[in-house]
PLY file of the C-alpha trace (Angstrom):
ply
format ascii 1.0
element vertex 589
property float x
property float y
property float z
element edge 588
property int vertex1
property int vertex2
end_header
-0.33 -0.02 0.08
1.75 3.24 -0.75
1.73 6.27 1.30
-0.39 9.50 1.42
3.26 11.51 -0.04
3.80 8.86 -2.51
0.21 8.75 -4.71
0.38 7.27 -8.33
0.56 10.52 -10.49
-2.04 10.28 -13.71
1.23 10.57 -16.31
2.40 7.67 -14.64
-0.74 5.26 -14.77
-0.84 6.56 -18.37
2.71 5.31 -19.04
2.45 2.34 -17.16
-0.98 1.44 -19.26
0.96 1.53 -22.57
3.19 -1.39 -21.56
2.84 -4.42 -23.42
0.97 -7.05 -21.57
2.57 -11.05 -22.10
0.92 -13.00 -24.51
-1.74 -15.47 -23.14
-2.75 -13.17 -20.36
-5.41 -14.26 -19.03
-8.58 -11.54 -18.80
-9.59 -9.59 -15.64
-13.08 -8.47 -16.72
-14.05 -5.34 -13.92
-17.23 -3.33 -14.22
-16.77 -0.06 -12.94
-20.29 1.34 -11.47
-20.21 5.01 -10.24
-23.04 8.02 -10.83
-20.34 10.39 -12.02
-18.07 10.58 -15.02
-15.38 7.87 -14.49
-12.81 9.63 -16.38
-9.16 9.97 -14.33
-10.68 6.81 -11.92
-11.04 4.50 -14.50
-7.48 5.06 -15.38
-5.94 5.16 -11.99
-8.38 1.55 -11.38
-6.59 0.13 -14.47
-3.01 1.25 -13.69
-3.19 -0.29 -10.24
-4.83 -3.60 -11.12
-1.66 -3.77 -13.77
0.38 -2.90 -10.75
-0.98 -5.82 -8.55
-2.29 -8.48 -11.43
0.85 -8.33 -14.08
-0.46 -11.28 -15.97
-3.98 -10.12 -16.48
-5.49 -8.35 -19.18
-7.46 -5.49 -17.33
-10.81 -4.56 -19.34
-12.77 -2.22 -17.61
-16.63 -1.25 -18.66
-18.89 1.21 -17.02
-22.16 2.18 -16.96
-24.34 5.56 -17.75
-23.54 8.63 -16.33
-26.03 9.60 -13.55
-27.68 6.16 -12.82
-25.79 4.26 -10.44
-28.59 2.16 -9.41
-29.92 1.62 -12.90
-26.40 0.48 -13.75
-26.35 -1.90 -11.02
-29.71 -3.54 -11.92
-28.88 -3.78 -15.83
-25.49 -5.42 -15.04
-24.87 -9.04 -16.03
-22.48 -10.69 -13.80
-21.97 -13.94 -16.07
-20.10 -11.11 -18.12
-17.97 -9.75 -15.62
-15.10 -11.15 -13.07
-15.68 -8.82 -10.38
-17.88 -5.44 -9.84
-16.18 -2.31 -8.23
-18.83 0.19 -7.09
-18.14 3.74 -6.18
-21.03 5.47 -4.20
-21.30 9.19 -3.64
-24.00 11.31 -1.43
-25.99 12.03 -4.99
-26.32 8.72 -5.79
-28.50 8.12 -2.82
-30.38 11.70 -4.11
-29.33 14.00 -6.56
-30.26 16.72 -3.63
-27.00 15.79 -1.85
-24.67 16.76 -4.67
-24.18 20.32 -6.48
-25.05 19.41 -9.86
-28.77 19.59 -9.14
-30.38 22.88 -8.01
-33.40 23.64 -6.53
-33.09 21.41 -3.39
-31.26 23.04 -0.37
-34.66 23.83 1.34
-34.97 23.35 5.25
-38.19 21.91 4.73
-37.08 19.49 2.22
-34.36 18.02 4.71
-36.32 15.15 6.05
-37.46 14.18 2.57
-33.77 13.88 1.66
-33.13 11.74 4.21
-36.03 9.67 3.76
-35.53 9.31 -0.14
-32.00 8.56 0.59
-32.63 6.02 3.20
-35.28 4.23 0.45
-32.37 4.25 -2.09
-29.78 2.70 0.24
-32.22 0.11 1.31
-32.66 -0.62 -2.67
-29.05 -0.69 -3.23
-28.61 -2.63 -0.35
-31.13 -5.53 -1.58
-29.39 -5.41 -5.20
-25.81 -5.88 -3.94
-26.94 -8.84 -1.63
-28.67 -10.06 -4.40
-25.65 -9.92 -7.31
-23.02 -11.13 -4.12
-24.06 -15.02 -5.09
-22.86 -14.52 -8.81
-20.38 -12.05 -8.59
-17.43 -10.32 -6.22
-18.41 -6.58 -5.39
-15.80 -4.23 -4.15
-17.71 -1.04 -2.55
-16.51 2.46 -1.90
-18.97 4.30 0.00
-19.36 8.01 0.50
-15.90 9.71 0.23
-16.71 13.39 -0.27
-18.04 16.08 2.02
-21.80 16.41 2.54
-22.88 19.81 0.89
-23.64 22.59 3.16
-27.25 22.09 3.04
-27.78 22.01 6.35
-29.30 24.51 8.88
-26.55 24.32 11.59
-23.25 25.94 11.48
-20.46 23.84 9.62
-18.87 23.00 12.98
-22.03 21.71 14.52
-23.24 18.07 13.45
-27.50 18.19 12.67
-29.68 15.35 13.13
-30.07 14.79 9.57
-26.67 14.60 8.44
-26.02 12.48 11.30
-28.86 10.23 10.23
-27.26 10.16 6.68
-24.10 8.85 8.20
-25.84 6.16 10.25
-27.67 5.19 7.10
-24.34 4.77 5.04
-23.10 2.87 8.29
-26.15 0.79 7.88
-25.65 -0.20 4.41
-21.68 -0.95 5.10
-22.91 -3.58 8.00
-25.12 -5.16 6.26
-23.75 -5.91 2.70
-20.36 -6.59 4.33
-21.76 -10.13 5.23
-22.54 -11.26 2.30
-20.52 -13.76 0.37
-17.98 -12.04 -1.92
-18.35 -7.97 -0.93
-15.83 -6.39 0.20
-15.94 -2.91 1.83
-13.15 -0.09 1.45
-12.17 0.73 5.23
-13.24 4.59 6.06
-9.95 4.85 8.13
-7.81 3.70 5.67
-9.08 6.07 3.39
-8.79 8.76 5.90
-5.35 8.15 6.40
-4.04 8.10 3.13
-6.75 10.68 1.70
-7.63 13.91 4.04
-10.89 14.63 3.58
-10.62 18.41 2.76
-8.09 17.11 -0.01
-11.03 14.95 -1.77
-13.03 17.13 -3.58
-12.68 19.28 -7.00
-15.82 21.44 -7.54
-14.50 22.67 -10.82
-14.28 19.63 -12.18
-17.46 18.47 -10.90
-19.32 21.43 -12.40
-17.32 21.65 -15.67
-16.74 17.71 -16.75
-18.84 15.79 -13.81
-15.78 14.37 -11.95
-15.60 15.41 -8.36
-12.30 14.16 -7.50
-9.09 15.41 -7.31
-6.54 13.60 -8.76
-4.49 12.60 -5.73
-7.85 11.48 -4.00
-8.92 9.31 -7.52
-5.56 7.67 -7.01
-6.16 6.73 -3.73
-9.42 5.26 -4.10
-8.43 3.24 -7.05
-5.45 1.95 -5.02
-7.65 0.97 -2.47
-10.54 -0.57 -4.66
-7.52 -2.61 -6.79
-6.22 -4.09 -3.39
-10.12 -5.30 -2.88
-9.99 -6.93 -6.20
-6.67 -8.77 -5.72
-7.14 -9.74 -2.18
-3.96 -11.73 -1.35
-4.09 -14.99 0.69
-3.58 -13.97 4.39
-0.16 -15.30 5.97
-0.89 -18.38 7.91
1.99 -18.34 10.75
4.06 -15.87 12.77
7.70 -17.15 14.31
8.70 -14.76 16.68
12.09 -14.04 19.15
12.00 -13.51 22.67
14.32 -11.33 24.15
14.01 -7.73 23.45
10.96 -8.62 21.08
8.22 -10.62 23.00
9.91 -8.51 26.44
11.83 -6.00 27.24
15.23 -7.46 28.70
17.79 -10.17 28.41
16.20 -13.47 30.16
19.47 -15.10 30.84
20.93 -11.84 32.38
17.72 -10.45 33.99
15.82 -13.54 35.04
12.22 -14.50 35.10
11.04 -11.76 36.65
13.42 -8.97 35.38
11.99 -9.18 31.91
9.04 -7.00 31.38
6.27 -5.68 29.11
4.57 -3.09 31.29
3.47 0.71 31.07
4.90 0.84 34.65
8.13 -0.63 33.57
8.66 1.40 30.03
7.98 -1.93 28.18
4.93 -1.24 27.01
5.36 -1.44 23.44
6.59 -4.67 24.19
3.32 -5.44 25.72
1.03 -4.12 22.90
3.07 -6.87 20.68
2.03 -9.56 23.16
-1.79 -8.50 22.71
-1.39 -8.31 19.13
0.12 -11.94 18.81
-2.48 -13.12 21.52
-4.97 -11.72 19.02
-4.24 -13.46 16.00
-3.80 -16.65 17.82
-7.25 -16.17 19.01
-8.03 -16.05 15.00
-6.03 -18.90 14.29
-3.07 -17.75 13.10
-0.03 -19.96 13.94
2.70 -18.46 16.83
5.83 -19.96 17.21
9.14 -18.93 19.00
12.78 -19.14 17.95
15.02 -18.06 20.63
18.40 -18.51 21.55
17.76 -18.92 25.39
17.76 -21.39 28.03
14.99 -23.53 27.69
14.18 -24.35 31.30
14.23 -19.82 31.83
11.67 -20.00 28.97
9.14 -22.46 30.55
9.20 -20.43 34.15
9.23 -17.03 31.51
6.03 -18.70 30.19
4.46 -19.99 33.38
4.10 -15.95 34.69
0.72 -15.05 35.62
0.98 -11.71 33.68
2.08 -12.83 30.63
-0.24 -11.42 27.85
0.69 -13.84 24.96
-0.18 -17.40 27.04
1.75 -20.60 26.65
-0.97 -22.34 24.97
-1.13 -20.23 22.22
2.11 -20.87 21.28
3.65 -24.09 19.32
6.11 -24.90 18.92
8.88 -23.31 21.08
12.62 -24.08 19.67
14.65 -22.77 22.19
18.43 -23.39 21.52
21.94 -21.62 21.06
22.03 -22.80 17.53
20.87 -20.52 14.46
17.64 -19.58 14.27
17.43 -20.62 10.48
17.52 -24.08 12.26
14.56 -22.80 14.45
12.85 -21.74 11.48
13.38 -24.77 9.58
12.08 -27.03 12.31
8.99 -25.06 13.20
8.08 -25.01 9.22
8.49 -28.70 9.46
6.02 -28.85 12.21
3.59 -26.56 11.10
3.47 -28.41 7.55
3.55 -24.89 5.69
5.64 -23.24 3.38
8.27 -20.09 4.34
6.07 -17.92 2.03
3.11 -18.14 4.28
5.16 -17.16 6.97
6.34 -13.99 8.98
9.72 -13.79 10.99
10.11 -11.07 13.42
13.11 -10.11 15.36
15.00 -7.48 17.03
18.31 -8.36 15.81
19.48 -7.22 12.31
21.83 -10.14 12.14
19.63 -12.66 13.03
17.16 -11.16 10.32
19.86 -11.54 7.53
20.66 -14.82 8.61
17.05 -16.33 8.30
16.41 -14.43 5.22
19.31 -15.52 3.51
18.20 -19.24 4.75
14.57 -18.41 3.43
14.42 -15.88 0.57
10.58 -16.22 0.38
10.30 -15.42 3.92
9.22 -12.23 5.07
11.37 -10.99 7.80
10.46 -8.11 9.96
12.79 -6.17 12.64
11.08 -5.30 15.83
11.23 -1.59 16.03
12.16 -1.43 20.01
11.73 1.83 21.49
10.46 3.53 18.51
6.56 4.26 19.10
5.56 5.42 15.71
7.25 2.39 14.12
5.43 0.25 16.52
2.40 1.62 15.74
2.67 0.82 11.70
4.02 -2.78 12.39
0.78 -3.81 14.19
-0.89 -2.42 11.18
0.98 -4.45 9.10
0.35 -7.45 10.43
-3.30 -6.76 10.18
-2.57 -6.48 6.65
-0.53 -9.66 6.67
-2.94 -12.12 8.30
-6.28 -10.10 7.79
-9.54 -12.17 6.96
-13.16 -11.69 6.11
-14.13 -13.68 8.55
-12.81 -16.10 11.34
-14.40 -19.43 10.96
-14.96 -22.46 13.71
-11.69 -23.93 12.12
-9.37 -21.25 13.12
-10.47 -21.55 16.61
-9.08 -25.23 17.33
-6.16 -24.61 14.51
-3.47 -24.96 16.74
-4.32 -28.06 19.07
-5.19 -29.90 16.04
-1.69 -29.16 14.69
-0.29 -30.49 18.04
-2.60 -33.67 17.53
-1.21 -34.30 14.09
2.66 -33.84 15.17
1.70 -36.40 17.95
0.26 -38.92 15.16
2.98 -38.42 12.58
5.37 -39.55 15.16
3.15 -42.19 15.94
2.76 -43.41 12.72
6.50 -43.71 12.16
6.45 -46.82 14.17
4.61 -49.29 12.83
1.72 -49.58 10.41
-0.31 -52.30 12.13
-0.12 -50.05 15.43
-1.21 -47.13 12.97
-4.63 -49.16 11.99
-5.09 -50.01 15.30
-5.04 -46.50 16.45
-7.00 -45.75 13.77
-9.85 -48.25 14.75
-9.79 -46.98 18.27
-9.84 -43.10 17.62
-13.47 -42.95 17.10
-13.64 -40.76 14.21
-16.58 -39.32 12.25
-16.71 -37.31 9.18
-19.72 -34.88 8.07
-20.03 -34.87 4.32
-21.94 -31.82 3.04
-22.85 -32.06 -0.85
-24.32 -29.00 -1.97
-23.68 -25.83 -3.44
-23.04 -23.02 -1.23
-21.14 -19.69 -2.50
-20.89 -18.12 0.85
-18.36 -20.86 2.13
-15.33 -18.86 3.01
-13.49 -21.73 4.66
-13.92 -24.17 0.84
-12.48 -21.18 -0.90
-10.21 -20.53 1.67
-8.43 -24.18 1.60
-8.88 -24.31 -2.25
-6.33 -21.24 -2.31
-4.06 -22.05 0.65
-3.90 -25.84 0.42
-0.50 -27.02 -1.62
0.51 -30.62 -0.36
-2.69 -32.74 -0.99
-3.70 -30.46 -4.03
-5.14 -32.38 -7.12
-3.49 -29.58 -9.24
-2.48 -26.53 -7.65
-4.95 -24.41 -9.42
-6.23 -21.28 -7.37
-9.81 -19.83 -7.73
-10.65 -16.22 -7.66
-14.18 -15.88 -6.41
-15.91 -15.09 -9.62
-14.42 -18.52 -10.53
-15.89 -20.26 -8.00
-19.32 -18.10 -8.09
-19.48 -19.45 -11.72
-18.25 -22.79 -11.18
-20.89 -23.63 -8.49
-23.68 -21.92 -11.14
-23.30 -25.06 -13.52
-25.93 -27.72 -13.35
-23.80 -30.73 -13.69
-21.45 -29.65 -10.91
-21.22 -30.50 -6.96
-19.08 -29.19 -3.92
-18.42 -31.92 -1.07
-16.69 -30.87 1.75
-16.00 -32.78 4.89
-15.87 -31.74 8.97
-13.53 -34.39 10.84
-13.30 -34.79 14.57
-12.25 -37.80 16.44
-11.59 -38.54 20.28
-8.56 -36.07 20.43
-10.64 -33.34 19.03
-12.57 -31.76 16.13
-10.27 -30.50 13.04
-13.21 -28.93 11.55
-13.94 -28.67 7.71
-10.78 -29.77 6.02
-11.42 -31.13 2.78
-13.16 -29.84 -0.21
-13.77 -31.31 -3.59
-15.23 -29.98 -6.70
-16.65 -32.15 -9.58
-19.07 -32.76 -12.47
-21.40 -35.59 -13.10
-21.73 -37.15 -16.56
-24.02 -39.96 -16.22
-22.14 -42.89 -14.15
-18.58 -40.99 -14.53
-17.74 -38.42 -12.04
-14.85 -35.77 -13.07
-12.87 -34.38 -10.01
-11.57 -30.75 -11.10
-10.49 -29.63 -7.70
-9.65 -31.28 -4.44
-7.53 -30.45 -1.57
-7.29 -31.55 1.98
-5.33 -29.63 5.08
-2.32 -31.35 6.14
-3.48 -31.48 9.59
-5.52 -34.05 8.48
-3.18 -36.44 7.04
-2.25 -40.12 7.94
-6.13 -40.69 8.82
-7.37 -42.28 5.44
-10.15 -39.51 5.16
-9.09 -39.43 1.09
-9.98 -43.12 0.93
-13.50 -42.30 2.39
-13.81 -39.40 -0.24
-13.74 -41.90 -2.90
-15.67 -44.75 -1.68
-18.45 -41.82 -0.74
-18.71 -40.52 -4.26
-18.41 -44.12 -5.76
-21.33 -44.79 -3.67
-23.18 -42.14 -3.52
-23.51 -41.35 -7.37
-23.42 -45.01 -8.02
-20.27 -44.41 -10.17
-18.28 -46.63 -12.16
-15.43 -44.47 -12.90
-13.70 -40.97 -11.08
-11.71 -39.13 -13.27
-9.31 -36.81 -11.51
-7.76 -33.52 -13.18
-4.31 -34.13 -11.74
-1.58 -31.98 -12.24
2.03 -32.39 -10.81
3.46 -29.39 -8.49
6.60 -29.45 -6.63
4.73 -29.52 -3.32
1.47 -31.95 -3.97
3.59 -35.02 -3.43
1.54 -36.40 -0.69
-1.67 -36.38 -3.42
0.98 -38.20 -5.81
1.68 -41.05 -3.17
-2.28 -41.22 -2.40
-2.67 -41.94 -6.08
-0.27 -44.47 -6.87
-1.90 -47.78 -6.11
-4.54 -46.87 -8.75
-2.50 -45.94 -11.43
-0.02 -47.42 -13.86
3.35 -45.48 -13.19
3.62 -41.90 -11.98
-0.01 -40.03 -12.55
-0.51 -37.93 -15.40
-3.40 -35.28 -16.51
-6.76 -36.98 -16.20
-6.19 -40.60 -14.70
-8.80 -42.73 -14.26
-9.65 -44.77 -10.90
-12.16 -47.51 -11.62
-14.64 -48.34 -8.75
-13.53 -52.34 -8.87
-10.22 -51.05 -8.60
-10.72 -48.42 -5.81
-12.01 -50.89 -3.35
-9.93 -53.79 -4.16
-7.22 -51.74 -3.14
-8.16 -49.25 -0.44
-7.55 -49.64 3.52
-10.10 -50.80 5.75
-12.06 -47.59 6.61
-13.25 -46.91 10.26
-14.67 -43.61 10.02
-18.79 -42.95 11.03
-19.92 -41.36 8.05
-22.63 -38.65 8.20
-24.02 -36.36 5.40
-25.81 -33.26 4.57
-27.14 -33.02 1.12
-28.86 -30.03 -0.57
-28.97 -29.26 -4.50
-29.20 -25.69 -4.35
-26.93 -22.84 -4.44
-27.67 -21.12 -0.97
0 1
1 2
2 3
3 4
4 5
5 6
6 7
7 8
8 9
9 10
10 11
11 12
12 13
13 14
14 15
15 16
16 17
17 18
18 19
19 20
20 21
21 22
22 23
23 24
24 25
25 26
26 27
27 28
28 29
29 30
30 31
31 32
32 33
33 34
34 35
35 36
36 37
37 38
38 39
39 40
40 41
41 42
42 43
43 44
44 45
45 46
46 47
47 48
48 49
49 50
50 51
51 52
52 53
53 54
54 55
55 56
56 57
57 58
58 59
59 60
60 61
61 62
62 63
63 64
64 65
65 66
66 67
67 68
68 69
69 70
70 71
71 72
72 73
73 74
74 75
75 76
76 77
77 78
78 79
79 80
80 81
81 82
82 83
83 84
84 85
85 86
86 87
87 88
88 89
89 90
90 91
91 92
92 93
93 94
94 95
95 96
96 97
97 98
98 99
99 100
100 101
101 102
102 103
103 104
104 105
105 106
106 107
107 108
108 109
109 110
110 111
111 112
112 113
113 114
114 115
115 116
116 117
117 118
118 119
119 120
120 121
121 122
122 123
123 124
124 125
125 126
126 127
127 128
128 129
129 130
130 131
131 132
132 133
133 134
134 135
135 136
136 137
137 138
138 139
139 140
140 141
141 142
142 143
143 144
144 145
145 146
146 147
147 148
148 149
149 150
150 151
151 152
152 153
153 154
154 155
155 156
156 157
157 158
158 159
159 160
160 161
161 162
162 163
163 164
164 165
165 166
166 167
167 168
168 169
169 170
170 171
171 172
172 173
173 174
174 175
175 176
176 177
177 178
178 179
179 180
180 181
181 182
182 183
183 184
184 185
185 186
186 187
187 188
188 189
189 190
190 191
191 192
192 193
193 194
194 195
195 196
196 197
197 198
198 199
199 200
200 201
201 202
202 203
203 204
204 205
205 206
206 207
207 208
208 209
209 210
210 211
211 212
212 213
213 214
214 215
215 216
216 217
217 218
218 219
219 220
220 221
221 222
222 223
223 224
224 225
225 226
226 227
227 228
228 229
229 230
230 231
231 232
232 233
233 234
234 235
235 236
236 237
237 238
238 239
239 240
240 241
241 242
242 243
243 244
244 245
245 246
246 247
247 248
248 249
249 250
250 251
251 252
252 253
253 254
254 255
255 256
256 257
257 258
258 259
259 260
260 261
261 262
262 263
263 264
264 265
265 266
266 267
267 268
268 269
269 270
270 271
271 272
272 273
273 274
274 275
275 276
276 277
277 278
278 279
279 280
280 281
281 282
282 283
283 284
284 285
285 286
286 287
287 288
288 289
289 290
290 291
291 292
292 293
293 294
294 295
295 296
296 297
297 298
298 299
299 300
300 301
301 302
302 303
303 304
304 305
305 306
306 307
307 308
308 309
309 310
310 311
311 312
312 313
313 314
314 315
315 316
316 317
317 318
318 319
319 320
320 321
321 322
322 323
323 324
324 325
325 326
326 327
327 328
328 329
329 330
330 331
331 332
332 333
333 334
334 335
335 336
336 337
337 338
338 339
339 340
340 341
341 342
342 343
343 344
344 345
345 346
346 347
347 348
348 349
349 350
350 351
351 352
352 353
353 354
354 355
355 356
356 357
357 358
358 359
359 360
360 361
361 362
362 363
363 364
364 365
365 366
366 367
367 368
368 369
369 370
370 371
371 372
372 373
373 374
374 375
375 376
376 377
377 378
378 379
379 380
380 381
381 382
382 383
383 384
384 385
385 386
386 387
387 388
388 389
389 390
390 391
391 392
392 393
393 394
394 395
395 396
396 397
397 398
398 399
399 400
400 401
401 402
402 403
403 404
404 405
405 406
406 407
407 408
408 409
409 410
410 411
411 412
412 413
413 414
414 415
415 416
416 417
417 418
418 419
419 420
420 421
421 422
422 423
423 424
424 425
425 426
426 427
427 428
428 429
429 430
430 431
431 432
432 433
433 434
434 435
435 436
436 437
437 438
438 439
439 440
440 441
441 442
442 443
443 444
444 445
445 446
446 447
447 448
448 449
449 450
450 451
451 452
452 453
453 454
454 455
455 456
456 457
457 458
458 459
459 460
460 461
461 462
462 463
463 464
464 465
465 466
466 467
467 468
468 469
469 470
470 471
471 472
472 473
473 474
474 475
475 476
476 477
477 478
478 479
479 480
480 481
481 482
482 483
483 484
484 485
485 486
486 487
487 488
488 489
489 490
490 491
491 492
492 493
493 494
494 495
495 496
496 497
497 498
498 499
499 500
500 501
501 502
502 503
503 504
504 505
505 506
506 507
507 508
508 509
509 510
510 511
511 512
512 513
513 514
514 515
515 516
516 517
517 518
518 519
519 520
520 521
521 522
522 523
523 524
524 525
525 526
526 527
527 528
528 529
529 530
530 531
531 532
532 533
533 534
534 535
535 536
536 537
537 538
538 539
539 540
540 541
541 542
542 543
543 544
544 545
545 546
546 547
547 548
548 549
549 550
550 551
551 552
552 553
553 554
554 555
555 556
556 557
557 558
558 559
559 560
560 561
561 562
562 563
563 564
564 565
565 566
566 567
567 568
568 569
569 570
570 571
571 572
572 573
573 574
574 575
575 576
576 577
577 578
578 579
579 580
580 581
581 582
582 583
583 584
584 585
585 586
586 587
587 588
């Protein structure tokens, strides 16, 4: 994200758009709906999308001037990948703009509010209806209200406050719909000061109300919503002078601090942030050059904000930090590109960065209050997600259980079979099309090892796939006597008579070694009375577990569009001990 002092200039946007696109670039079709003339906003949006999506051919369509609601109702979602809606006050009532004359009478204020509220309800209902078919990115009013109220400008009037409350209610209602993303008002205020947004001359003469810097920022924020990168999964932190102030081996367990009274409040805020991330399912690990016994005692302190149960694993020793990072990544079973490493030592940062170039390494800015504030905001951006799912709440415990199971499985295959037999495992299969299943789409876009072909889905692709009449979505929720894992697997497929085609299939690494993947195929063969299942396989550098799973049913190494016959599957499948339940529905919810 650029800062307010480094906005993209119009000449830079125009030059950027002149650069050729690589052959074979996939189109990104964007519908920009705004009630004013799109003019420079369209140019900035195209340029910002070129920066964030360099391998896409950006194609932006716009609606008719002055007809925001009509444009919204006429758009065909099937023709677009994403919609960007920029709503200003005059879209709720023309009298809230300056190009419509004759409506600023004190007796009209109540009617303006009522009209705006009706229009907001209409807009909200249309957005929610469209959200089941297309991704929608929204910018709510950014410009100042015109001076039509009876109070002085420094005093809020009841009508003004009603209008602002109306916008807040609209944002709150639509942001819960699938695929809807709303620009943060706080981010907009930080990047584009309110007094520097409105260009009255441009609005009157051309119908474009924004200053160029403001148009640049609005486009930047919209583009960021469109791109919507996958959140990071884990954070590895140092301890001394990072999680707390002081060197544990020098000042002792009672000497390290993180409180305001001890002038170490910045470390307390950092702990509070990590505790918040852990509560949202982010993995927190420790890599520290320290005495393990002292670290255990420090984490036993009752006033520690980041509790011991929120951290796993602890890799504490006197060796290199890169060795710790390697072991933690292996324990979590995730790649370095999904993890943040934080340390107060530039030397340690450099050593880890050299060993893991894909890892984002951040220097903890101790004693620098403005930089700590910025660091906390960066962590929100690295790990931010639309919703916290049920699976997020017990991710850490499931990784602990998976670690123990992997260790157990190394001993004896027969014992593993006994272990699974006694695990009291239950799988709930859900067969149906729910475009609002954010957890399913999240799994598809972040899972690497048990991944049929490594392909990611944009929300528009996801929505389009589910609209096809022959397709189906199958998800699985798992639990056993050791605890729940939540929704851990997703399969997208198509039925053609007694043949099933699997286009996408992913399973969380937390669910490995439980034969859940075998139960998936067994369920599909029996549910659809299928003779064959054809998998759209593609080898990637990281889907070795999926390749190993397929080998018993294939001749040699797997290749694209492999066929698994019903007889072959049941002949070679292991004994399955799960109790299977199902929840089936046919419609798109």
